[in-house]
C-alpha positions, 0 to 999 in steps of 0.5 A: 417625640423625644428630644435630647440636650447636648449633654444627654446626646454625649451621654447616649454616645458613651452608653452606647460604647460602654454598655452596648460595645459599639465603637465610636468608629462604628457610630461614626460609620453608621451616621456617614451612612445615614447622612449619605442616604438623606443627601442622595434623596436631596439630589435625586432630581439633579443630573450629575450632582456635585456635593460639597461636605465642609468639615470641622475638627470634631466628631461632626467632621468625622461624620462628614468624612464618613458621609463622603466614603459612603457617597463615593460608593454611589459614584457621586461627585463629592468633595471634602473641604476642612478648615483645619489641618490634619495636625489637628485631626485625632481619634475617629475623625482621623481614621476616616480622614485616612479612609477617604484619602485612601479612596481618592476622594477629593479633599482640600484644606484651608480657611480661604473661601472657595472659588469653585462653582457652588455645589448642588448640596453642601453638607455642614459638618463644621460644629456639632451640638456642644457650640454655644455663644457667639460664632467668631473667627474664620467660621463667619465668613464660611457660614456667610458664604454657605448661606449666600450660595443657592446651594441646598444645606444638609446639617449634621446633627444641628446647624453650625452656630445654633446653640444646641441647648437654647435655640439661640443664635447670637450672630451667625448660623447656617440656615439649612434646608434639612438637618439629619440627626441621631437618636433624637432631635436636639432640643436647640433645633425646636426651641426659639430660632431652632426651627427656622435654621434647622429645616426639615429634621430627619431623625436616624438610628445608628445603633443607639439603645431605645431611649425608653429603656435606658436612664439618662440624666436630666429631664426627659424632654419631649415634643408634643405634636399634632398627632399626640392630641388625639391620644389625650383629647376625648369627646365629652360623655353623652350624659354630660351636663353643665354641672358635670363638664366643669365649674371654674372660679376665675379670680381675676380683674381689677379697674383698667384690667377687666379685660383679663378677667373676661378673656380668662372666663371665655377661655374656660367656656370656649374650651368646654367649662360647663359653668364659670363664676368670675369675682369682680369688685362690685364697682366694676360688676356692670362691666363684667356682666355686660361682657360675660353673658354666658358666665356668672359673676361674684360682685365683692364690695370694694367701696369704689376702689376697683380691686378686691383685697384680704377682706373678701377672703371669706366670701371667695372661699364659700364660692371655692367649695362650688368650683372644681378648679380656680384661676387666680391672678390675671389682672388682679393688680399688685395692691397690697391687700390683693397681694395678701388675698392671693397669698392666703388663697393659695395656702388655703384652697385645696382645690386645683389652682392655676396661678398666673400673671399678678397671681405670681407676683406675691411669690417673687424670690419665694418660689419655695413658699409655692412648693409648701402647697400640698394640692394641685397647682399649675404656674404659668410664668413668662420669662419675666415672671420666671425671672422674678420667681427664681431670682435669675436674670431673664437672659440667663434663663434664655441661654441656659433654659434646660439646665436652669429648668432641670435644677428648678424642677428638682425641688419644684413638685408642681406643674410649671408652664413656662411661656417662652418660645415655644411654651414648655410644660414641666412636671417632676422629670418630664418636659414637654415642648409645644410644637404649635404657636407663632408671633401672632400670640405676642399680644396682650390677653393671650395668656389670660385666655390660656390660664382659663383653658388650662382651668377648663380642662382640669375641671373636665377631669384632665390631670393638671400636667396633661391639661397644661400642655394640651391647652398650650397646644390648642391655644397655639394651634388656634393662633396658627389657623388665624394666621391665614385670616389675620396674619401675625400682626393683626391678631388680637387676643379675642380673635383666639375665642372664635377659633378655639372651638373649632380648633378643639372640634377637629380633634373631638370628631376623630 
C-alpha cells in the first residue's frame, strides 16, 4: 500500500488541480463527502447521534465544514466549533464556512472549552499533515479535553499533534478511533507512535490521479503487509537439496559475543539455508561446535585472543568461494585488526554481503566508502549505527527521517534496512515500511537473527531488496505470534528461532 509524506500529499493536491483541472473547492467537497460516509458508519448504532466537528484555520478545518454540510443532508445532529474567528478564514475554508452558515448549521467559535454534553462522535479537523514539533498554545487543553471525553474520535487525514513525517508525538496528540485519509495514508500514521494515535485508517479517493501514473518528488513509500507476503515467498522446488537451498558464510562472534554468531547462524538455518559455515576464533571453537549442531564451523587460529583479525583474510576468502552469501559483523568486536579485516573483506568479496552490527563500525562517517563497492550489499544499521555512518544526530534522524533517508538514497546505491520503529528498507527510489513487529524485539540478539535470515533468503535467490523487507516482516511476525505466549518483556532472541519456521510455514502452504 502506498504512503505519502506531507510534502508529497501537498504535491498531489497541486497536480490534481493543475493537471486534472480539479478545483480546490471540489477536492474539499469530495473530502467532506468521504468524511461524512465514515462518520455515518461510526454512529450507525446510535439513536439520534450528536456529532461535533472541531475545526482549525487550515484545509483540515475546511474539510470539517464540508463534512458538516454533507452530514446535515442526512439530518444528523451536527455542530461545528472553530477555535479561530472567521477573520482568519480564507480560500476554500471560507467558502465552506459560508455554505454551512447559509444552511443553518450550528457553528460556534472560541478558545473556551465547551460546557455541552460530550458528543457521540468528534471529528478532528484541527491540524493537518504539515504539523511538526511541540503542540502548544490554545490547542493543548482542547486536545486534552477531546482525549478525556468518552466520545469516539475520527481524525481528518492525520490526528492533530502527530508529526506526519516521523510519526512522533512530543507532548500531546489526539488519540483517534479512526482516521480518514485521502489518496494514501500519511507516512507518520504508520511510523513510531502513528499507529497508536491513528486507529483504523480509511483511505478514500477524492479525485486524485492514480499514484502509479504520476511522478512525485521523493522516495516511493510503501507499506508491506501480510497479504503481500504471498506474492514474494514461494515454496522450495521439489528437487531442492542442501547444496541448492543456499549456502551462507557467517563471519561473526568473538570472546563474550559468541551468541551473536550462533543466533545469526540459526537465523539463516531456520529460514531455509541448506548449509552454513560460521567462522570462529579457534580458542572459542568448542563453544561454537556445541551450540551449532546443524552448521559447520571454520576455526581460525587466534593464539587465545578470542577474536579474528587481518591475518585470517586468506583463509576466509578461500571459504567465500563456497558460499552464496556472507553475513559479516555480528559480535565480531572492534579490535583494530578485526576492523582492518572487515574493511578488506567488504572491498574484496564479490558475493552478496549482509553487513551488520560491528561490521558497520569501520565505516563510521565513511558511508561513501561502502558506496564504492560494486557487488551486492545490504547494510542493517539501527539508528545509533546509522548516526555513526552518516554523521548526523540520532534525534535529527528520528524527527526528519523521510527527508534524511531521501537525501541518503540519492547517493547510496545499495540496500539499507534501517532498524527503527518500524523497520524500513530502502533501495534506489523505493522505501518499504514493515507492518509487523512489536516492543518484544527490543532485546539483544534479535538483529543478529535478522541478518542471518536476510543472508539465507538471498542465498535462496531472492533479490537483496526483496530478501531484506521479506525477512524483516517474517522476523517481526514471529515476534507478534510470540506475544501471546511470552508477552512483550518476556521475549528473548532465541524464542524467535523456535517460532520462525512455523511463521514461514503459514505462507509456504498457501
